[in-house]
LOMI-645348 format. One record per residue (C-alpha): residue number from 1; residue in three letters; x, z, y negated. Coordinates in Angstrom, 2 decimals, always signed. Example, Ala and Ser with C-alpha at 12.3 -4.5 7.8 and 13.67 -1.06 7.14 Angstrom:
+-----+------+---------+---------+---------+
! seq ! type !      px !      pz !      py !
+-----+------+---------+---------+---------+
!   1 !  ALA !  +12.30 !   +7.80 !   +4.50 !
!   2 !  SER !  +13.67 !   +7.14 !   +1.06 !
+-----+------+---------+---------+---------+
//
This chain:
+-----+------+---------+---------+---------+
! seq ! type !      px !      pz !      py !
+-----+------+---------+---------+---------+
!   1 !  MET !  -15.15 !  +41.38 !   -8.04 !
!   2 !  LYS !  -15.33 !  +39.65 !  -11.67 !
!   3 !  PHE !  -13.08 !  +39.98 !  -14.21 !
!   4 !  LYS !  -12.64 !  +38.88 !  -18.83 !
!   5 !  LEU !   -9.83 !  +36.88 !  -19.38 !
!   6 !  ASN !   -9.69 !  +35.34 !  -22.94 !
!   7 !  ASP !  -13.55 !  +34.03 !  -23.26 !
!   8 !  TYR !  -13.88 !  +33.47 !  -19.10 !
!   9 !  ILE !  -15.52 !  +35.81 !  -16.91 !
!  10 !  ILE !  -12.74 !  +35.21 !  -13.84 !
!  11 !  GLU !  -14.78 !  +35.84 !  -10.22 !
!  12 !  TYR !  -12.05 !  +37.20 !   -7.55 !
!  13 !  GLU !  -11.34 !  +38.10 !   -4.06 !
!  14 !  ILE !   -8.74 !  +40.25 !   -2.83 !
!  15 !  ILE !   -7.32 !  +39.74 !   +0.64 !
!  16 !  LYS !   -5.16 !  +41.58 !   +2.74 !
!  17 !  LYS !   -2.70 !  +40.24 !   +4.72 !
!  18 !  ASP !   +1.01 !  +41.45 !   +6.04 !
!  19 !  ASN !   +2.86 !  +40.05 !   +3.18 !
!  20 !  LYS !   +5.70 !  +40.83 !   +1.56 !
!  21 !  ASN !   +4.55 !  +39.49 !   -1.22 !
!  22 !  LEU !   +1.64 !  +39.20 !   -3.58 !
!  23 !  TYR !   -0.02 !  +35.66 !   -3.89 !
!  24 !  PHE !   -2.44 !  +34.29 !   -6.61 !
!  25 !  ARG !   -4.53 !  +31.47 !   -6.35 !
!  26 !  PHE !   -7.82 !  +29.79 !   -7.55 !
!  27 !  ASP !  -10.31 !  +27.56 !   -4.70 !
!  28 !  GLU !  -12.48 !  +24.97 !   -5.14 !
!  29 !  ASN !  -14.73 !  +27.12 !   -7.12 !
!  30 !  CYS !  -12.76 !  +28.47 !   -9.24 !
!  31 !  LYS !  -12.38 !  +32.11 !   -7.56 !
!  32 !  LEU !   -9.09 !  +33.49 !   -7.67 !
!  33 !  ILE !   -8.00 !  +34.94 !   -4.31 !
!  34 !  VAL !   -5.36 !  +37.08 !   -4.28 !
!  35 !  THR !   -3.70 !  +37.58 !   -1.13 !
!  36 !  ALA !   -1.62 !  +40.93 !   -1.35 !
!  37 !  PRO !   +0.38 !  +43.26 !   +0.78 !
!  38 !  ARG !   -2.10 !  +45.58 !   +2.87 !
!  39 !  VAL !   +0.70 !  +48.46 !   +0.93 !
!  40 !  ILE !   -1.20 !  +47.95 !   -2.70 !
!  41 !  SER !   -4.00 !  +49.25 !   -3.23 !
!  42 !  ASP !   -6.91 !  +47.25 !   -5.12 !
!  43 !  VAL !   -6.02 !  +49.09 !   -8.64 !
!  44 !  GLU !   -2.62 !  +48.20 !   -8.64 !
!  45 !  VAL !   -3.86 !  +44.33 !   -7.09 !
!  46 !  LYS !   -6.22 !  +44.65 !  -11.30 !
!  47 !  ASN !   -2.70 !  +45.64 !  -12.24 !
!  48 !  LEU !   -0.84 !  +43.34 !  -11.24 !
!  49 !  ILE !   -4.19 !  +41.13 !  -12.31 !
!  50 !  THR !   -3.67 !  +42.38 !  -15.85 !
!  51 !  LYS !   -0.24 !  +42.31 !  -16.40 !
!  52 !  ASN !   +0.35 !  +38.58 !  -14.96 !
!  53 !  SER !   -3.13 !  +37.30 !  -16.73 !
!  54 !  SER !   -1.04 !  +34.41 !  -19.20 !
!  55 !  ALA !   +0.04 !  +32.88 !  -15.96 !
!  56 !  ILE !   -3.87 !  +33.55 !  -14.26 !
!  57 !  LEU !   -4.98 !  +31.63 !  -17.53 !
!  58 !  LYS !   -2.83 !  +28.65 !  -17.18 !
!  59 !  MET !   -3.65 !  +28.57 !  -13.58 !
!  60 !  TYR !   -7.45 !  +28.85 !  -13.90 !
!  61 !  GLU !   -7.31 !  +26.00 !  -16.69 !
!  62 !  GLU !   -5.76 !  +23.79 !  -14.52 !
!  63 !  ALA !   -8.14 !  +25.01 !  -11.55 !
!  64 !  LEU !  -11.23 !  +23.99 !  -13.57 !
!  65 !  GLU !   -9.51 !  +20.29 !  -15.09 !
!  66 !  ARG !   -9.29 !  +20.21 !  -10.62 !
!  67 !  GLN !  -12.83 !  +20.84 !  -10.32 !
!  68 !  ASP !  -13.91 !  +18.01 !  -13.23 !
!  69 !  LYS !  -12.84 !  +15.15 !  -10.51 !
!  70 !  VAL !  -12.17 !  +16.33 !   -7.01 !
!  71 !  GLY !  -11.94 !  +13.57 !   -5.30 !
!  72 !  GLU !  -13.94 !  +10.03 !   -4.11 !
!  73 !  LEU !  -16.19 !   +9.64 !   -1.57 !
!  74 !  THR !  -17.82 !   +6.38 !   -0.65 !
!  75 !  TYR !  -21.89 !   +6.37 !   +0.48 !
!  76 !  LEU !  -23.82 !   +3.53 !   +1.52 !
!  77 !  GLY !  -20.95 !   +1.11 !   +0.02 !
!  78 !  LYS !  -20.49 !   +2.63 !   -3.87 !
!  79 !  THR !  -17.61 !   +4.74 !   -4.27 !
!  80 !  TYR !  -18.26 !   +8.00 !   -6.10 !
!  81 !  GLU !  -16.74 !  +10.57 !   -7.57 !
!  82 !  VAL !  -16.64 !  +14.02 !   -6.10 !
!  83 !  SER !  -17.44 !  +17.63 !   -8.23 !
!  84 !  PHE !  -17.96 !  +21.07 !   -7.82 !
!  85 !  ASP !  -20.64 !  +22.71 !   -9.44 !
!  86 !  ASN !  -21.16 !  +26.57 !   -8.08 !
!  87 !  ARG !  -24.33 !  +26.36 !  -10.42 !
!  88 !  ILE !  -26.23 !  +23.71 !   -8.56 !
!  89 !  PRO !  -27.64 !  +24.88 !   -5.09 !
!  90 !  THR !  -26.94 !  +21.20 !   -2.85 !
!  91 !  VAL !  -25.91 !  +18.51 !   -3.85 !
!  92 !  LYS !  -27.13 !  +15.97 !   -6.85 !
!  93 !  PHE !  -26.47 !  +12.32 !   -8.39 !
!  94 !  GLU !  -25.36 !  +11.30 !  -11.96 !
!  95 !  ASP !  -23.92 !   +8.58 !  -12.60 !
!  96 !  ASN !  -21.03 !   +7.22 !  -10.74 !
!  97 !  SER !  -21.11 !  +10.90 !   -9.52 !
!  98 !  ILE !  -21.54 !  +12.94 !   -6.82 !
!  99 !  ILE !  -21.72 !  +17.10 !   -7.59 !
! 100 !  GLY !  -22.24 !  +19.41 !   -4.72 !
! 101 !  HIS !  -21.87 !  +23.07 !   -4.84 !
! 102 !  ASP !  -18.77 !  +22.55 !   -2.85 !
! 103 !  GLU !  -16.94 !  +21.43 !   -0.46 !
! 104 !  GLU !  -19.11 !  +22.70 !   +2.60 !
! 105 !  ALA !  -22.48 !  +21.25 !   +0.92 !
! 106 !  ILE !  -20.65 !  +17.69 !   +0.59 !
! 107 !  ASP !  -19.76 !  +17.85 !   +4.07 !
! 108 !  LYS !  -23.71 !  +19.03 !   +5.10 !
! 109 !  PHE !  -25.05 !  +16.50 !   +3.05 !
! 110 !  TYR !  -23.07 !  +12.93 !   +4.59 !
! 111 !  ASP !  -23.55 !  +14.75 !   +8.29 !
! 112 !  SER !  -27.50 !  +14.96 !   +7.21 !
! 113 !  GLU !  -27.66 !  +11.53 !   +5.78 !
! 114 !  CYS !  -25.49 !  +10.16 !   +8.68 !
! 115 !  GLU !  -28.52 !  +11.81 !  +10.65 !
! 116 !  ARG !  -31.35 !  +10.13 !   +8.32 !
! 117 !  VAL !  -30.23 !   +7.16 !   +7.20 !
! 118 !  PHE !  -29.23 !   +5.78 !  +11.01 !
! 119 !  ASN !  -32.65 !   +6.67 !  +12.13 !
! 120 !  GLU !  -34.25 !   +4.91 !   +9.35 !
! 121 !  GLU !  -32.32 !   +2.05 !  +10.34 !
! 122 !  ILE !  -33.09 !   +2.19 !  +13.96 !
! 123 !  ASN !  -36.80 !   +2.46 !  +13.03 !
! 124 !  ILE !  -36.74 !   -0.77 !  +11.63 !
! 125 !  CYS !  -34.13 !   -2.71 !  +13.89 !
! 126 !  LYS !  -36.30 !   -1.77 !  +16.98 !
! 127 !  LYS !  -38.64 !   -4.41 !  +15.20 !
! 128 !  CYS !  -36.36 !   -7.38 !  +15.81 !
! 129 !  PHE !  -37.11 !   -6.75 !  +19.80 !
! 130 !  ASN !  -39.34 !   -7.08 !  +22.85 !
! 131 !  ASP !  -38.90 !   -4.57 !  +25.50 !
! 132 !  LEU !  -35.88 !   -2.71 !  +24.17 !
! 133 !  PRO !  -35.37 !   +0.70 !  +26.43 !
! 134 !  GLU !  -36.06 !   +4.14 !  +24.97 !
! 135 !  PHE !  -32.55 !   +5.27 !  +24.11 !
! 136 !  THR !  -31.30 !   +8.53 !  +22.14 !
! 137 !  LEU !  -28.41 !   +7.77 !  +18.95 !
! 138 !  LYS !  -24.98 !   +9.80 !  +19.31 !
! 139 !  ILE !  -23.13 !  +10.18 !  +15.78 !
! 140 !  ARG !  -19.19 !  +10.58 !  +15.70 !
! 141 !  LYS !  -16.54 !   +9.97 !  +13.71 !
! 142 !  MET !  -14.54 !   +7.44 !  +16.28 !
! 143 !  ARG !  -11.27 !   +5.57 !  +14.83 !
! 144 !  THR !  -11.60 !   +1.81 !  +16.66 !
! 145 !  ARG !  -15.20 !   +1.43 !  +17.10 !
! 146 !  TRP !  -18.14 !   +1.08 !  +14.55 !
! 147 !  GLY !  -20.47 !   +1.39 !  +17.72 !
! 148 !  VAL !  -20.72 !   +2.01 !  +21.18 !
! 149 !  CYS !  -23.86 !   +1.54 !  +23.22 !
! 150 !  ASN !  -24.20 !   +2.94 !  +27.09 !
! 151 !  THR !  -26.69 !   +1.53 !  +28.72 !
! 152 !  ARG !  -26.63 !   +3.68 !  +31.87 !
! 153 !  ASP !  -27.47 !   +6.34 !  +30.07 !
! 154 !  LYS !  -29.72 !   +4.80 !  +27.40 !
! 155 !  LYS !  -27.26 !   +5.95 !  +24.40 !
! 156 !  ILE !  -26.17 !   +4.42 !  +21.13 !
! 157 !  THR !  -23.56 !   +5.84 !  +20.24 !
! 158 !  LEU !  -22.65 !   +5.59 !  +16.06 !
! 159 !  ASN !  -19.39 !   +6.19 !  +14.53 !
! 160 !  SER !  -20.20 !   +8.90 !  +11.22 !
! 161 !  GLU !  -17.67 !   +6.48 !   +9.02 !
! 162 !  LEU !  -20.69 !   +3.31 !   +8.87 !
! 163 !  LEU !  -22.23 !   +5.99 !   +6.78 !
! 164 !  LYS !  -19.91 !   +4.50 !   +3.80 !
! 165 !  LYS !  -20.72 !   +0.96 !   +4.93 !
! 166 !  ASP !  -24.23 !   -0.57 !   +2.47 !
! 167 !  ILE !  -27.46 !   -1.13 !   +4.28 !
! 168 !  GLU !  -26.81 !   -4.43 !   +5.45 !
! 169 !  LEU !  -23.77 !   -3.56 !   +7.46 !
! 170 !  ILE !  -25.25 !   -0.44 !   +9.05 !
! 171 !  ASP !  -27.99 !   -3.07 !  +10.27 !
! 172 !  TYR !  -25.49 !   -5.22 !  +11.95 !
! 173 !  VAL !  -23.86 !   -2.57 !  +14.23 !
! 174 !  ILE !  -27.11 !   -1.29 !  +14.87 !
! 175 !  ILE !  -28.51 !   -5.05 !  +15.95 !
! 176 !  HIS !  -25.09 !   -5.52 !  +17.58 !
! 177 !  GLU !  -25.75 !   -1.78 !  +19.97 !
! 178 !  MET !  -28.75 !   -2.90 !  +20.59 !
! 179 !  ALA !  -28.36 !   -6.05 !  +21.94 !
! 180 !  HIS !  -25.87 !   -4.11 !  +25.01 !
! 181 !  PHE !  -29.09 !   -3.04 !  +26.21 !
! 182 !  TYR !  -29.90 !   -7.04 !  +27.48 !
! 183 !  GLU !  -26.33 !   -8.30 !  +27.98 !
! 184 !  GLY !  -23.59 !   -6.15 !  +28.38 !
! 185 !  ASN !  -20.46 !   -8.00 !  +27.53 !
! 186 !  HIS !  -19.62 !  -10.07 !  +24.53 !
! 187 !  SER !  -21.21 !  -13.37 !  +25.96 !
! 188 !  LYS !  -22.89 !  -16.65 !  +24.30 !
! 189 !  ALA !  -26.42 !  -15.23 !  +25.53 !
! 190 !  PHE !  -25.15 !  -11.84 !  +23.99 !
! 191 !  TRP !  -24.79 !  -13.67 !  +20.28 !
! 192 !  LYS !  -27.54 !  -15.38 !  +20.66 !
! 193 !  ILE !  -29.62 !  -12.32 !  +21.12 !
! 194 !  VAL !  -27.77 !  -10.85 !  +18.17 !
! 195 !  GLU !  -28.43 !  -14.13 !  +16.31 !
! 196 !  GLN !  -32.19 !  -14.23 !  +16.79 !
! 197 !  ALA !  -32.15 !  -10.63 !  +15.02 !
! 198 !  LEU !  -29.29 !  -11.22 !  +12.43 !
! 199 !  PRO !  -29.37 !  -15.18 !  +11.85 !
! 200 !  ASP !  -26.08 !  -13.88 !   +9.34 !
! 201 !  TYR !  -24.60 !  -12.03 !  +12.05 !
! 202 !  LYS !  -21.46 !  -13.99 !  +11.35 !
! 203 !  GLU !  -20.81 !  -13.29 !   +8.10 !
! 204 !  ARG !  -21.64 !   -9.43 !   +8.21 !
! 205 !  ARG !  -19.42 !   -8.89 !  +10.78 !
! 206 !  LYS !  -16.91 !  -10.96 !   +9.01 !
! 207 !  ARG !  -17.72 !   -8.18 !   +5.80 !
! 208 !  LEU !  -17.21 !   -4.91 !   +8.35 !
! 209 !  ARG !  -13.71 !   -6.29 !   +8.98 !
! 210 !  HIS !  -12.65 !   -6.38 !   +5.79 !
+-----+------+---------+---------+---------+
//
């Protein structure tokens, strides 16, 4: 449903709940969400929208300002301003901004990029090893670890937050976990394997910790 307010065409949605009061708010797409008591008819809601048009107009213009810059997202070592634009179907980069249809589109983009980037880098890093066992990749958000290697189940788990780091650091974590298929602990032999694949691993490890 839509209505005209000054020069704006505003989309709105009425949600009926067991409330005593009626509330107006704008979501991230600048749609007016009206939460109303079940006893109030849609016609009465429309009349209240008209009656409160000045306040709604101010709220709408504030929502438009918020839409221009709604936050930040770090992707492959670079931080972008996040904006929403419901006219575009998915996600695009523009200068120092990442623009999505809505918050859900940004989240889906991030998840799909984890899959794409991590798998691409795994295929590159595999070339650093001989007789590497076949393994599966799992991606999830972890609080204390960038990666985990389960040698018994032949599985490497990568932290989804790793997508915020640059490619060199992503590769370090992948190499680190792959090395565990040869050495289960962090012995001298383990670090020797890592060093053979990444001679500058100490510098990368230091950057990852900061």
